[in-house]
N, C-alpha and C positions, 0 to 999 in steps of 0.2 A: 670245487675240488678240495678234498680233505688233505690237510697238511700233516705229514708224519713228523714226529719229533724223535730223533735218535739220541740215546744217552751217550755219554762219553765212552763208556765201556763198549757199547755196540759199534761206535765209530772206530774205536781202536781195533776191535776184532776185524772189521772190514779192511782196515789199512794193513793189518798184519797178514791177512790172506792175500792182499794185493802184493805185498812185499815178498811173500813166499812164492809168487809166480802165477797166481790166478789171473785170468784175463778179465779186464775191466767190464766188458759187456756181460760176462757170466756172473760176476759179482753183483752188478747192478740188477740183473734179473733175479738173482737169488734173494737179495734183500729188498727188492721192490723200490729201487731208487733210480733216478736219472744220473747220467754221468756228471751233470752240473751239480747235483746234490752231493755226489761223491767228492767233487773238487772242493765244494764248500766245506764239507766235513774235514777233508784233508788239511785245508788251510787253517781251519779253526783249531784242530788238534795240534798242528805245528806251531801256531801262534801261542796256544796255551802252554805247550812244552817250553817254548822260548821264554815266556814270561816267568814260568816256574824256575827255570834255570837261572834267570837274571836275579830273581828274588833270593834264591838259595845262595847265589854268589855274593850278594850284598850281606846276607846274614853271616856267611863264612868270613868275609872280610872284617866285619865288626867283631866277631869272636876272636879272630887271630890278630887283630890290630894291637891289642894290649899285651899279647903274650910273647913279645920278642925278647930273646935272651942274649 
């Protein structure tokens, strides 16, 4: 079985459609993925967003640590 690789942009597009109210079976059929693949993409994107927000928070704390007045 050939394994498809979805880019982050494609995964985000699918998640946005789901958030907008599209039904999961319809989305999976449209993009040619299983519901398990959808779940994996969803957790991957959420994990990446969390890691980015944590990294941004650390940078912000470093920048603002020395600027107390």
